[in-house]
C-alpha positions in Angstrom: 24.0 77.6 -13.4 20.8 78.7 -11.8 20.1 79.4 -8.1 17.9 76.9 -6.4 14.7 78.4 -5.0 15.1 77.2 -1.4 15.0 80.5 0.3 17.4 81.5 3.0 18.2 80.6 6.6 19.0 77.1 7.8 18.2 74.0 5.8 15.4 71.7 7.2 16.7 69.0 9.6 17.9 65.9 7.8 19.4 62.6 8.7 20.5 60.0 6.2 21.7 56.5 7.3 23.3 54.6 4.4 24.4 51.0 3.7 26.7 50.5 0.7 29.9 51.2 -1.2 32.8 52.8 0.5 36.2 52.4 -1.1 39.6 53.9 -1.6 39.8 55.1 -5.2 43.1 55.0 -7.0 42.5 57.3 -9.9 44.8 57.4 -13.0 44.3 59.8 -15.9 45.3 58.0 -19.1 45.6 59.0 -22.8 43.3 56.1 -23.8 41.2 53.8 -21.7 42.5 50.2 -21.3 41.1 47.9 -23.9 41.9 44.2 -24.4 45.6 43.4 -24.4 46.6 46.9 -25.6 49.1 48.7 -23.4 48.0 52.2 -22.3 49.9 55.2 -20.8 49.2 57.4 -17.9 49.3 61.2 -18.2 50.3 61.6 -14.5 50.7 59.6 -11.3 47.9 57.8 -9.6 45.9 59.8 -7.0 44.2 58.4 -3.9 40.8 59.5 -2.6 37.8 58.2 -0.8 34.8 57.0 -2.9 31.9 54.5 -3.3 28.3 55.1 -4.2 26.8 55.9 -0.8 30.0 57.4 0.6 30.0 59.9 -2.3 26.3 60.6 -1.8 26.7 61.4 1.8 29.7 63.6 1.2 27.8 65.7 -1.4 24.8 66.0 0.9 27.1 67.5 3.5 28.6 69.8 0.9 25.2 71.0 -0.3 23.7 71.7 3.1 26.8 73.1 4.9 25.0 72.8 8.3 26.3 70.0 10.5 23.8 70.8 13.3 20.9 70.1 11.0 22.5 67.5 8.8 23.6 64.0 10.1 25.0 61.4 7.8 25.8 57.8 9.0 27.5 55.0 7.0 27.0 51.3 7.8 30.0 49.5 6.6 32.8 47.0 7.1 36.4 48.2 6.9 39.8 47.0 7.8 42.3 48.5 10.3 45.2 49.0 7.9 46.8 52.4 8.7 47.0 53.5 5.1 43.6 52.1 4.1 40.9 51.5 6.7 42.2 54.1 9.2 42.9 56.6 6.4 39.4 56.1 5.0 37.6 56.7 8.3 39.7 59.8 8.9 38.6 61.0 5.4 35.0 60.3 6.3 35.3 62.4 9.4 36.7 65.2 7.4 33.7 65.0 5.1 31.4 65.0 8.2 30.2 61.4 7.6 29.9 59.7 11.0 31.8 56.5 11.5 29.9 55.2 14.6 28.3 52.4 12.7 31.4 51.2 10.8 32.6 47.7 11.8 36.4 48.1 11.7 38.2 44.7 12.3 41.7 43.5 11.7 40.3 40.5 9.7 38.5 42.9 7.3 40.0 44.2 4.1 39.1 47.7 3.1 37.4 48.0 -0.4 39.4 49.6 -3.1 39.0 50.5 -6.8 41.2 51.4 -9.7 39.6 54.2 -11.8 41.0 55.0 -15.2 39.9 58.3 -16.6 40.4 59.3 -20.3 42.1 62.7 -20.1 40.5 63.8 -23.4 36.9 62.5 -23.2 36.5 62.3 -19.4 35.1 58.7 -19.9 36.2 56.2 -17.3 36.4 52.5 -16.5 36.5 51.1 -12.9 37.9 47.9 -11.6 36.5 47.1 -8.2 37.8 45.0 -5.2 34.9 45.0 -2.7 36.9 43.8 0.2 34.8 43.2 3.4 31.8 45.0 1.8 30.9 41.9 -0.1 30.7 39.9 3.1 28.1 42.1 4.8 25.1 39.9 5.6 21.7 40.4 7.2 23.1 39.6 10.6 25.7 42.4 10.2 22.9 44.8 9.3 21.0 43.8 12.4 24.0 44.6 14.6 24.6 47.9 12.9 20.9 48.9 13.0 20.7 48.0 16.7 23.6 50.3 17.4 22.0 53.0 15.3 18.7 52.6 17.2 20.4 52.6 20.5 22.6 55.7 20.0 21.3 58.0 17.3 17.9 56.8 16.0 15.7 59.4 17.7 15.0 62.3 15.2 16.7 65.5 16.0 16.5 69.1 14.9 15.1 72.4 16.0 11.6 71.0 16.0 12.4 67.4 16.6 10.9 66.6 13.2 13.9 65.7 11.0 13.4 64.1 7.7 14.8 60.5 7.9 16.1 58.7 4.8 17.6 55.2 4.6 19.8 55.0 1.5 21.3 51.9 -0.1 22.3 50.6 -3.5 22.4 47.7 -5.9 26.2 47.9 -6.4 28.5 46.1 -3.9 26.5 44.8 -1.0 24.7 41.5 -1.3 20.9 41.8 -2.0 20.0 39.8 1.1 21.6 42.4 3.3 20.2 45.3 1.2 16.7 43.9 1.7 17.2 43.5 5.4 18.3 47.1 5.7 15.2 48.3 3.8 13.0 46.2 6.0 14.4 47.6 9.2 14.2 51.1 7.9 10.5 50.7 6.9 9.5 49.1 10.2 11.5 51.2 12.7 9.8 53.0 15.5 10.7 56.2 13.6 10.3 54.9 10.0 12.6 56.2 7.3 11.9 56.9 3.7 13.8 54.3 1.7 16.0 55.4 -1.2 17.6 52.8 -3.6 20.3 53.6 -6.2 20.1 51.0 -8.9 23.7 51.2 -10.1 24.3 47.7 -11.4 21.9 46.0 -13.8 20.6 42.4 -13.4 23.0 41.1 -16.0 25.9 42.1 -13.7 24.2 41.6 -10.3 22.8 38.1 -10.8 24.8 35.1 -9.5 24.0 33.3 -12.7 26.4 35.6 -14.6 29.3 35.1 -12.1 30.2 38.8 -12.1 29.2 40.9 -9.1 27.3 37.9 -7.5 25.0 40.1 -5.5 22.0 37.7 -5.5 19.2 36.4 -7.7 16.4 38.2 -9.5 13.7 37.8 -6.9 16.0 39.5 -4.4 16.7 42.2 -6.9 13.0 42.8 -7.4 12.3 42.7 -3.7 14.7 45.6 -3.2 12.9 47.6 -5.9 9.5 47.0 -4.4 10.8 47.8 -0.9 11.9 51.3 -1.8 9.9 54.5 -1.8 12.4 56.5 -3.9 14.4 54.8 -6.7 17.1 56.1 -9.1 18.1 54.0 -12.1 21.0 54.2 -14.5 19.7 53.9 -18.0 21.3 50.5 -18.5 19.7 49.1 -15.3 16.3 50.7 -16.2 16.2 49.1 -19.6 17.1 45.7 -18.3 14.7 45.8 -15.4 11.8 47.0 -17.5 12.4 44.2 -20.0 12.3 41.6 -17.2 9.3 43.1 -15.4 7.2 43.1 -18.6 7.9 39.5 -19.3 6.4 36.9 -16.9 8.7 34.2 -18.3 11.8 36.3 -17.5 10.6 37.2 -14.0 10.1 33.6 -13.2 13.3 32.4 -14.8 15.7 31.1 -12.1 19.5 31.3 -12.7 19.0 31.5 -16.4 22.2 32.8 -17.8 21.0 32.7 -21.4 17.9 34.8 -20.6 20.0 37.4 -18.9 22.5 37.5 -21.7 19.5 38.2 -24.1 18.2 41.0 -21.9 21.7 42.5 -21.7 22.1 42.4 -25.5 18.7 43.9 -26.1 19.4 46.8 -23.7 22.8 47.4 -25.2 21.2 47.5 -28.7 18.7 50.2 -27.5 21.5 52.3 -26.0 23.6 52.1 -29.2 20.6 53.1 -31.2 19.9 56.0 -28.9 23.5 57.2 -29.1 22.9 58.1 -32.8 19.3 59.3 -32.4 17.9 62.8 -32.1 17.5 64.5 -28.7 13.7 64.1 -28.9 14.0 60.3 -29.6 16.3 59.9 -26.6 14.0 61.9 -24.4 11.0 59.8 -25.5 12.8 56.5 -24.8 13.9 57.6 -21.3 10.4 58.8 -20.5 8.8 55.6 -21.7 11.2 53.5 -19.6 10.4 55.6 -16.5 6.7 55.3 -17.1 6.8 51.5 -17.5 8.9 51.1 -14.4 6.7 53.5 -12.4 3.5 51.9 -13.4 4.7 48.4 -12.4 6.7 49.3 -9.2 4.5 52.2 -8.0 7.1 54.0 -5.9 6.6 57.5 -4.5 9.2 58.7 -7.0 11.4 57.1 -9.6 14.1 58.6 -11.7 15.9 57.2 -14.8 19.1 59.1 -15.5 20.6 59.1 -19.0 23.7 61.4 -18.9 23.6 64.2 -21.4 20.1 63.1 -22.5 18.8 64.3 -19.1 16.5 62.2 -16.9 12.9 61.2 -16.6 11.0 61.4 -13.3 7.9 59.4 -12.4 5.7 60.6 -9.6 2.0 60.9 -8.9 1.2 58.5 -11.8 2.8 60.8 -14.3 6.2 61.3 -16.0 8.2 64.3 -17.0 11.5 64.8 -18.7 14.2 67.1 -17.1 17.0 68.4 -19.2 20.6 67.7 -18.2 22.5 70.6 -16.7 25.4 71.1 -19.2 28.9 71.2 -17.6 31.3 73.4 -19.6 33.2 71.4 -22.2 36.3 73.2 -21.0 35.9 72.3 -17.4 34.7 68.7 -17.6 37.3 66.6 -15.7 35.6 63.2 -15.3 32.2 61.8 -14.7 33.2 59.6 -11.8 30.6 60.0 -9.0 28.2 62.2 -11.0 25.3 59.8 -10.3 26.1 59.8 -6.6 26.1 63.6 -6.6 22.8 63.5 -8.4 21.3 61.3 -5.6 22.6 63.8 -3.0 21.0 66.7 -4.8 17.8 64.8 -5.1 17.5 64.0 -1.4 18.5 67.6 -0.4 15.9 69.1 -2.7 13.1 66.7 -1.5 13.9 67.6 2.1 13.5 71.3 1.4 10.2 70.8 -0.4 9.0 69.1 2.7 7.7 66.0 0.9 8.6 63.9 3.9 5.7 64.1 6.4 6.5 64.9 10.0 7.7 61.9 12.0 5.4 60.6 14.7 6.3 57.7 17.0 4.8 54.5 15.7 3.4 56.1 12.5 4.8 54.9 9.2 6.9 57.4 7.3 5.3 58.8 4.2 6.7 60.6 1.3 4.1 62.4 -0.9 5.9 63.6 -4.0 4.0 65.6 -6.6 5.3 65.6 -10.2 6.2 69.3 -9.8 8.3 68.5 -6.7 9.9 65.5 -8.4 10.9 67.6 -11.4 12.2 70.4 -9.2 14.3 67.9 -7.2 15.7 66.4 -10.4 16.6 69.8 -11.8 18.6 70.5 -8.6 20.2 67.1 -8.7 21.2 67.7 -12.4 23.1 70.8 -11.4 24.9 69.0 -8.6 25.9 66.2 -11.0 27.2 68.8 -13.5 29.4 70.2 -10.8 30.8 66.8 -10.0 31.8 66.4 -13.7 33.9 69.6 -13.3 35.6 68.1 -10.3 38.6 65.8 -10.2 37.5 62.6 -8.6 34.1 61.8 -7.1 34.1 64.1 -4.0 33.2 67.8 -3.8 36.3 69.9 -4.1 36.9 73.6 -3.6 35.4 74.7 -6.9 32.3 72.6 -6.3 31.8 73.9 -2.8 32.0 77.5 -4.0 29.4 76.8 -6.7 27.2 74.9 -4.3 27.2 78.0 -2.0 25.7 80.0 -4.9 23.2 77.3 -5.9 21.9 76.6 -2.4 22.1 80.1 -0.8 21.2 79.3 2.7 23.1 80.4 5.8 23.7 83.8 4.2 24.2 86.7 6.6 20.8 88.3 7.5 20.5 92.1 7.6 20.7 93.5 11.1 17.5 94.8 12.7 
């Protein structure tokens, strides 16, 4: 892996406040992934760890930067008070240096949990999610948590008082009404935050018409996209969203299960075709998808990730392909959390490239990203994601932390005068 050209010394001041997935992962390595009514067998016992899209992201940010004074990460969440679940999860968050000040812990809440099955031979996985209290987060809960954030920790900090402020959320577990309220508060705060959205779940899963995740309806989904300055798509989500945005009839369809099923089938067909295509064909498809989404949504930066096919970044009205960092075939453990690690690398890299303009009271946050900066950030993010694939579970382990210290060589001893 290559060193990241960030220079030495302390990283630039950064604060990330996030709303989204936080779960207890029960990870089982199996000989074959569960399919249909077929019985499958575990290679070892089930392991317990913390996880979730934004929790993983915050943990990797802390691991990358290794400077708690200049790095603050806060999670807005609902959790239970069960000793082996909610209490355990908050203790784990504190170990990861994720602040729990904004977590609503109540006896009536149930802590979210997931069962992750990892193929011991291919590192592929499937996840069964129980969202617990996370699925009950509404805009009124976001208001309460944001008020607490504003009252206690909102003012930017850092050596020059000019910390980069990011508000990160997801389309994954939290209802879209709450996600949109979070994005609105972040944009309009007295110290505005640059908004980052991880589009982890496609419309065919998120929409209430499909009776699956039941996160909301299409116009709420689109509102979240248009309310975000930085957007990361999985390829599946990107293909479906692009198909809907290009078709006025699909955009205006309300609770149309048949239309969503057709969009899902079309995206699946493209992905199956790409799986057997040349590397150049896969690259062109990902770039075209990123360009279409970027031209329509016009964010400051947009990324479409496609696993081993790399990713495409859109910024400054242009698009560029970035190769995937290859994890060693002998060290790939599982891919759980790789996308979240990618997001962390992206935000860390953008912070060091100083794309976030200095914060001024009452002035809207801006994030001017050149295509060169976007591509550099994606290269850094790809390396972090590859490290995650070499790590058991979704969180940075000892091996990953050692490698991160080499990739991001700040805080190294300086020669004495």
